[in-house]
VMD Tcl script that draws the C-alpha trace (Angstrom):
set ca {
  {0.00 0.00 0.00}
  {2.84 2.39 0.88}
  {4.55 1.69 -2.44}
  {1.31 2.41 -4.34}
  {0.90 5.73 -2.51}
  {4.52 6.65 -3.27}
  {4.05 5.81 -6.94}
  {0.85 7.88 -7.10}
  {2.62 10.92 -5.65}
  {5.38 10.52 -8.20}
  {2.91 10.09 -11.07}
  {0.88 13.19 -10.11}
  {4.07 15.23 -9.72}
  {5.39 14.15 -13.12}
  {2.03 14.94 -14.76}
  {2.13 18.45 -13.27}
  {5.67 18.96 -14.61}
  {4.50 17.66 -17.99}
  {1.89 20.45 -18.05}
  {4.47 23.11 -17.24}
  {6.68 22.02 -20.14}
  {4.07 22.86 -22.76}
  {3.03 26.08 -21.00}
  {6.51 27.51 -21.56}
  {7.24 25.85 -24.91}
  {4.03 27.07 -26.53}
  {4.79 30.70 -25.78}
  {7.44 30.77 -28.51}
  {5.28 30.58 -31.66}
  {2.64 33.23 -30.74}
  {5.33 35.48 -29.23}
  {7.23 35.06 -32.50}
  {4.28 36.58 -34.39}
  {4.78 39.75 -32.35}
  {8.45 39.99 -33.32}
  {7.84 39.00 -36.95}
  {5.69 42.08 -37.50}
  {8.89 44.13 -37.36}
  {11.47 41.45 -38.21}
  {10.12 38.97 -40.75}
  {12.80 36.39 -39.99}
  {12.00 36.40 -36.27}
  {8.70 34.52 -36.51}
  {10.20 31.22 -35.42}
  {13.45 32.59 -33.94}
  {12.28 32.26 -30.33}
  {11.08 28.74 -31.05}
  {14.46 27.96 -32.64}
  {16.32 29.24 -29.57}
  {14.00 27.29 -27.27}
  {14.71 24.02 -29.03}
  {18.37 24.71 -29.77}
  {18.86 24.47 -26.02}
  {18.01 20.77 -26.26}
  {21.02 20.21 -28.52}
  {23.37 21.44 -25.78}
  {21.44 20.31 -22.71}
  {20.08 16.89 -23.69}
  {23.11 14.73 -22.85}
  {24.07 16.75 -19.72}
  {20.46 16.41 -18.53}
  {20.67 12.63 -18.91}
  {23.92 12.64 -16.92}
  {22.22 14.77 -14.25}
  {19.60 12.03 -13.81}
  {22.36 9.54 -13.14}
  {24.32 11.81 -10.77}
  {21.57 13.71 -8.91}
  {18.41 11.68 -9.47}
  {15.02 12.67 -10.83}
  {13.82 15.04 -8.08}
  {16.96 17.19 -7.82}
  {17.18 17.46 -11.60}
  {13.55 18.65 -11.70}
  {14.22 21.29 -9.02}
  {17.26 22.63 -10.87}
  {15.14 22.82 -14.03}
  {12.37 24.78 -12.29}
  {14.87 27.34 -10.96}
  {16.27 27.76 -14.48}
  {12.70 28.20 -15.77}
  {12.05 31.14 -13.45}
  {15.26 32.75 -14.68}
  {14.36 32.21 -18.35}
  {10.89 33.69 -18.01}
  {12.34 36.58 -16.02}
  {14.68 37.40 -18.90}
  {11.76 37.29 -21.35}
  {9.82 39.66 -19.10}
  {12.84 41.96 -19.01}
  {12.71 42.19 -22.81}
  {9.40 44.06 -22.51}
  {10.90 46.62 -20.12}
  {14.38 47.54 -21.40}
  {16.18 48.00 -24.67}
  {13.22 48.98 -26.87}
  {14.44 51.17 -29.67}
  {18.11 50.59 -28.84}
  {19.63 49.29 -32.07}
  {22.58 46.94 -31.61}
  {22.99 45.69 -35.19}
  {22.45 47.61 -38.44}
  {20.93 50.98 -39.13}
  {17.50 52.39 -39.94}
  {14.88 49.81 -40.89}
  {17.43 46.99 -40.73}
  {18.44 47.72 -37.12}
  {17.76 44.99 -34.57}
  {16.76 46.18 -31.12}
  {18.36 45.11 -27.87}
  {15.08 43.84 -26.42}
  {14.82 41.25 -29.22}
  {18.20 39.83 -28.20}
  {17.09 39.80 -24.56}
  {13.95 37.91 -25.53}
  {15.93 35.34 -27.54}
  {18.28 34.83 -24.59}
  {15.27 34.20 -22.36}
  {13.89 31.71 -24.87}
  {17.23 29.87 -24.86}
  {17.32 29.68 -21.05}
  {13.71 28.43 -20.98}
  {14.81 25.78 -23.45}
  {17.41 24.53 -20.95}
  {14.62 24.31 -18.37}
  {12.12 22.32 -20.43}
  {14.87 20.03 -21.73}
  {15.76 19.00 -18.18}
  {12.08 18.62 -17.25}
  {11.42 16.45 -20.31}
  {14.43 14.31 -19.45}
  {12.88 13.68 -16.04}
  {9.20 13.03 -16.76}
  {9.29 10.70 -19.77}
  {11.54 7.92 -18.46}
  {10.08 8.20 -14.97}
  {6.48 7.73 -16.13}
  {7.53 4.93 -18.46}
  {9.44 3.17 -15.67}
  {6.66 3.67 -13.12}
  {4.38 1.88 -15.57}
  {6.88 -0.92 -16.05}
  {7.44 -0.10 -19.72}
  {5.39 -1.69 -22.50}
  {1.76 -0.71 -23.01}
  {1.37 0.32 -19.35}
  {4.41 2.60 -19.57}
  {2.95 4.20 -22.69}
  {-0.36 4.60 -20.86}
  {1.30 6.58 -18.06}
  {3.10 8.80 -20.56}
  {-0.21 9.47 -22.34}
  {-1.81 10.46 -19.01}
  {1.03 12.92 -18.48}
  {0.64 14.02 -22.08}
  {-3.02 14.81 -21.42}
  {-1.95 17.33 -18.78}
  {0.68 18.62 -21.20}
  {-1.96 19.23 -23.88}
  {-4.34 20.93 -21.46}
  {-1.65 23.48 -20.66}
  {-0.63 23.71 -24.32}
  {-4.19 24.60 -25.27}
  {-4.26 27.56 -22.91}
  {-1.03 29.28 -24.00}
  {-1.84 30.24 -27.65}
  {-5.46 30.95 -26.69}
  {-4.45 33.37 -23.92}
  {-1.76 34.95 -26.10}
  {-4.23 35.47 -28.95}
  {-6.73 37.02 -26.55}
  {-4.09 39.43 -25.19}
  {-2.84 40.41 -28.65}
  {-6.15 40.62 -30.53}
  {-5.06 42.29 -33.76}
  {-1.37 42.23 -34.65}
  {-0.09 45.71 -35.56}
  {2.89 48.06 -35.14}
  {1.91 48.81 -31.53}
  {1.99 45.17 -30.43}
  {4.99 44.37 -28.22}
  {6.13 41.95 -25.54}
  {4.56 44.19 -22.91}
  {1.18 43.11 -24.35}
  {1.75 39.53 -23.22}
  {3.78 40.24 -20.07}
  {0.89 39.13 -17.77}
  {1.26 35.62 -19.22}
  {5.01 35.63 -18.59}
  {4.52 36.79 -14.99}
  {1.96 34.03 -14.44}
  {4.47 31.48 -15.74}
  {7.13 32.71 -13.32}
  {4.69 32.38 -10.43}
  {3.72 28.83 -11.40}
  {7.35 27.75 -11.70}
  {8.25 29.27 -8.33}
  {5.25 27.64 -6.64}
  {6.09 24.28 -8.21}
  {9.67 24.53 -6.92}
  {8.42 25.04 -3.37}
  {5.82 22.25 -3.56}
  {8.11 19.64 -5.14}
  {10.83 20.45 -2.59}
  {8.58 19.01 0.13}
  {7.38 15.98 -1.85}
  {9.18 12.67 -1.39}
  {9.82 11.01 -4.76}
  {11.36 7.56 -4.94}
  {13.92 7.01 -7.69}
  {12.35 4.39 -10.04}
  {15.72 2.79 -10.88}
  {17.44 3.38 -7.56}
  {20.98 4.78 -7.45}
  {22.45 4.85 -10.97}
  {25.67 6.66 -10.09}
  {27.69 3.43 -9.75}
  {26.23 1.53 -12.72}
  {28.65 0.40 -15.44}
  {27.63 1.03 -19.05}
  {29.35 -1.33 -21.48}
  {27.57 0.01 -24.57}
  {25.79 3.13 -25.80}
  {22.01 3.29 -26.23}
  {22.79 3.94 -29.90}
  {23.93 0.31 -30.15}
  {20.22 -0.53 -30.21}
  {18.88 -0.02 -33.73}
  {15.34 0.74 -32.58}
  {16.68 3.40 -30.20}
  {18.84 5.03 -32.88}
  {16.00 5.23 -35.40}
  {13.64 6.33 -32.62}
  {15.91 9.28 -31.86}
  {15.70 10.32 -35.52}
  {11.91 9.86 -35.40}
  {11.69 12.12 -32.33}
  {13.70 14.78 -34.18}
  {11.10 14.80 -36.95}
  {8.11 14.36 -34.64}
  {8.80 17.48 -32.56}
  {9.19 19.39 -35.83}
  {5.76 18.09 -36.85}
  {4.12 18.85 -33.50}
  {5.37 22.44 -33.35}
  {5.32 23.19 -37.07}
  {1.68 22.30 -37.73}
  {0.05 24.82 -35.34}
  {2.90 27.33 -35.53}
  {2.65 27.75 -39.29}
  {-1.15 27.70 -39.13}
  {-1.00 30.56 -36.63}
  {1.43 32.47 -38.86}
  {-0.72 31.81 -41.95}
  {-3.83 33.29 -40.36}
  {-2.11 36.06 -38.38}
  {-0.55 37.47 -41.55}
  {-3.73 37.50 -43.62}
  {-4.41 40.80 -45.36}
  {-7.46 42.34 -47.00}
  {-7.77 43.49 -50.61}
  {-5.96 46.74 -49.75}
  {-3.04 44.88 -48.17}
  {-3.92 45.81 -44.60}
  {-3.88 43.26 -41.74}
  {-7.26 41.58 -41.29}
  {-8.78 42.79 -38.03}
  {-8.97 39.98 -35.49}
  {-6.97 37.53 -37.63}
  {-4.30 37.05 -34.96}
  {-6.95 36.16 -32.38}
  {-8.54 33.65 -34.77}
  {-5.10 32.19 -35.54}
  {-4.42 31.77 -31.83}
  {-7.84 30.16 -31.32}
  {-7.36 27.61 -34.10}
  {-3.86 26.81 -32.86}
  {-5.43 26.30 -29.43}
  {-7.94 23.90 -31.02}
  {-5.00 21.87 -32.32}
  {-3.63 21.55 -28.78}
  {-7.14 20.84 -27.49}
  {-7.42 17.93 -29.91}
  {-4.04 16.71 -28.69}
  {-5.53 16.79 -25.21}
  {-8.50 14.71 -26.38}
  {-6.28 12.24 -28.22}
  {-3.99 11.70 -25.26}
  {-6.95 11.39 -22.91}
  {-8.47 8.66 -25.08}
  {-5.11 6.94 -25.50}
  {-4.58 6.92 -21.73}
  {-7.58 4.58 -21.50}
  {-6.86 2.29 -24.45}
  {-3.05 2.05 -24.31}
  {-3.21 -0.77 -21.81}
  {-5.12 -2.87 -24.36}
  {-4.19 -1.56 -27.83}
  {-0.53 -1.81 -28.76}
  {1.58 1.30 -29.23}
  {2.56 0.21 -32.75}
  {-1.07 -0.20 -33.84}
  {-2.06 3.22 -32.51}
  {0.90 4.87 -34.21}
  {0.25 3.24 -37.58}
  {-3.36 4.45 -37.61}
  {-2.81 8.04 -36.47}
  {0.25 8.67 -38.66}
  {-1.61 7.49 -41.77}
  {-4.59 9.71 -40.94}
  {-2.36 12.75 -40.31}
  {-0.73 12.37 -43.72}
  {-4.19 12.15 -45.32}
  {-5.44 15.28 -43.52}
  {-2.45 17.33 -44.65}
  {-2.74 16.19 -48.26}
  {-6.39 17.30 -48.25}
  {-5.38 20.67 -46.76}
  {-2.66 21.17 -49.38}
  {-4.91 20.44 -52.37}
  {-8.19 21.99 -51.12}
  {-8.79 25.38 -52.84}
  {-8.14 28.42 -50.65}
  {-11.28 30.06 -52.04}
  {-13.47 27.70 -49.99}
  {-13.89 29.59 -46.73}
  {-15.89 29.76 -43.53}
  {-16.46 32.71 -41.21}
  {-15.00 32.71 -37.70}
  {-15.48 35.88 -35.63}
  {-16.14 37.88 -38.81}
  {-12.89 36.60 -40.37}
  {-13.03 34.55 -43.61}
  {-10.92 31.48 -42.87}
  {-10.01 28.87 -45.55}
  {-11.66 25.52 -44.77}
  {-8.32 23.80 -45.34}
  {-7.30 25.13 -41.90}
  {-9.76 22.68 -40.34}
  {-7.83 19.70 -41.71}
  {-4.60 21.20 -40.43}
  {-5.71 21.60 -36.82}
  {-7.46 18.21 -36.96}
  {-3.96 16.73 -37.10}
  {-3.79 17.43 -33.38}
  {-5.84 14.29 -32.69}
  {-3.18 12.32 -34.59}
  {0.02 13.87 -33.26}
  {-1.35 13.62 -29.72}
  {0.05 10.18 -28.95}
  {3.23 10.27 -31.04}
  {5.67 11.69 -28.48}
  {4.93 9.13 -25.78}
  {4.55 6.30 -28.28}
  {7.90 6.93 -29.99}
  {9.66 7.26 -26.62}
  {7.99 4.06 -25.45}
  {8.95 2.09 -28.58}
  {12.51 3.41 -28.67}
  {13.31 2.71 -24.99}
  {11.64 -0.69 -24.83}
  {14.10 -3.25 -23.48}
  {16.89 -0.72 -22.73}
  {16.98 -1.36 -18.97}
  {19.87 0.52 -17.35}
  {20.44 2.45 -20.58}
  {17.08 4.25 -20.29}
  {18.41 7.38 -18.52}
  {21.22 7.83 -21.07}
  {18.78 7.23 -23.91}
  {16.48 9.89 -22.45}
  {19.32 12.41 -22.62}
  {19.96 11.55 -26.26}
  {16.26 11.90 -26.98}
  {16.22 15.36 -25.47}
  {19.19 16.37 -27.63}
  {17.24 15.54 -30.77}
  {14.23 17.55 -29.64}
  {16.19 20.37 -31.29}
  {14.19 19.26 -34.32}
  {11.32 21.26 -32.84}
  {13.37 24.40 -33.51}
  {15.13 23.48 -36.75}
  {12.27 21.94 -38.73}
  {9.58 24.60 -37.96}
  {12.18 27.30 -38.71}
  {12.86 25.61 -42.06}
  {9.13 25.22 -42.63}
  {8.62 28.93 -41.91}
  {11.34 29.83 -44.43}
  {9.54 27.70 -47.04}
  {6.25 29.28 -46.02}
  {7.49 32.85 -46.48}
  {9.14 32.05 -49.81}
  {6.69 29.62 -51.40}
  {3.50 29.93 -49.39}
  {2.45 28.82 -45.91}
  {0.37 25.90 -47.18}
  {3.15 24.69 -49.48}
  {5.39 24.39 -46.42}
  {3.27 21.49 -45.18}
  {4.90 19.19 -47.74}
  {7.86 19.16 -45.35}
  {5.55 17.93 -42.58}
  {4.18 15.19 -44.83}
  {7.73 13.97 -45.51}
  {8.53 13.87 -41.78}
  {5.35 11.93 -41.04}
  {6.30 9.44 -43.75}
  {9.53 8.65 -41.89}
  {7.65 8.27 -38.61}
  {5.31 5.79 -40.28}
  {8.34 3.86 -41.57}
  {9.80 3.79 -38.05}
  {6.54 2.58 -36.54}
  {6.06 -0.31 -38.94}
  {9.66 -1.50 -39.28}
  {12.32 0.53 -37.46}
  {10.90 0.20 -33.95}
  {11.54 -3.55 -33.65}
  {14.28 -4.45 -31.16}
  {16.82 -6.56 -33.01}
  {19.55 -6.21 -30.36}
  {18.16 -8.42 -27.59}
  {21.62 -9.96 -27.14}
  {22.92 -6.82 -25.40}
  {22.89 -7.11 -21.59}
  {20.72 -4.38 -20.03}
  {20.67 -5.23 -16.30}
}
mol new
graphics top color blue
foreach p $ca { graphics top sphere $p radius 0.5 }
foreach p [lrange $ca 0 end-1] q [lrange $ca 1 end] { graphics top cylinder $p $q radius 0.2 }
display resetview
């Protein structure tokens, strides 16, 4: 009974941390729309900085799990999160109008650099948090379908928080124009700082048992990359995070930058864009909630095969559906193809946990190190959406979704073939 209570405390704590990850991560895309009004290239720059942090922090975060354990690593991450959000808040208060690079219209203001620094620091935070929650939930569930079920429960909390961020940002911004700045969304940043600080205090007093005991003296004869299914899973995660972030991020940019016949910004378009992006995250919430019930009975591979195929179909419909077919949302004419784009949320909902579950199956003592490698490749959530945004600005926002289709095709390949463990001869205990 005591063990069950301890596990429940750990599960609830990890689910709460899961929610905080998306709250911070999902600030980047809508905040980027604010900066892109003045600097076109900056639309996904904050998102790029946020995910670039994973490239540098992923492996160290995995090593922190081994040296300090799950709880201490989480506390360090929360402290870093407060600092990162504080720097972003600072960008709304100082440096506006102070050019540090270029002259005239090409000058880049100091507060943009401060914001990007804050986004980078927040990236360090969420990388460490992700490194903690995914293996811990998987291990608490004993791996397999049950481990995936626990990750999907945590993912449900993640999606609930993810739904709120773009919705609240869109409500604060309303119509994107030359007067919109970071000060417009500063209440959201302050709220994030408060939540992180409160979480630090609460978790400090919670006793969390280490699911694998003391790993500091364990000998590792091989690398997790020696397992083919882990190696290909790491590549799949790189593409998946690009898919997850790119789909709603580019949809938000597409709608936020709509203009009328005279070339003026459509009034209320940014709010509609934020709302539809929020619907995407809401559908991810629904998908993860449903998966949390069926994952104990339906295999991870079966779920992944179905949802990946459907996501590819939705995006192909969106790409080929004429833009002239519209519907009215809050007095804004929105192309119907946007519906098929945000419907992908129901499909991408289970992919993160499922890929992690498939790629770490049978790794045993190598799980913590594998988690660090996974977090390194989450940099794909910065690189691929940034590349997609470049394609979108040059060739059209909808055209950019061909990149997403290609990434989903690889994920489908991994699900059907690449996720099978062919290295069972390697000792993992």
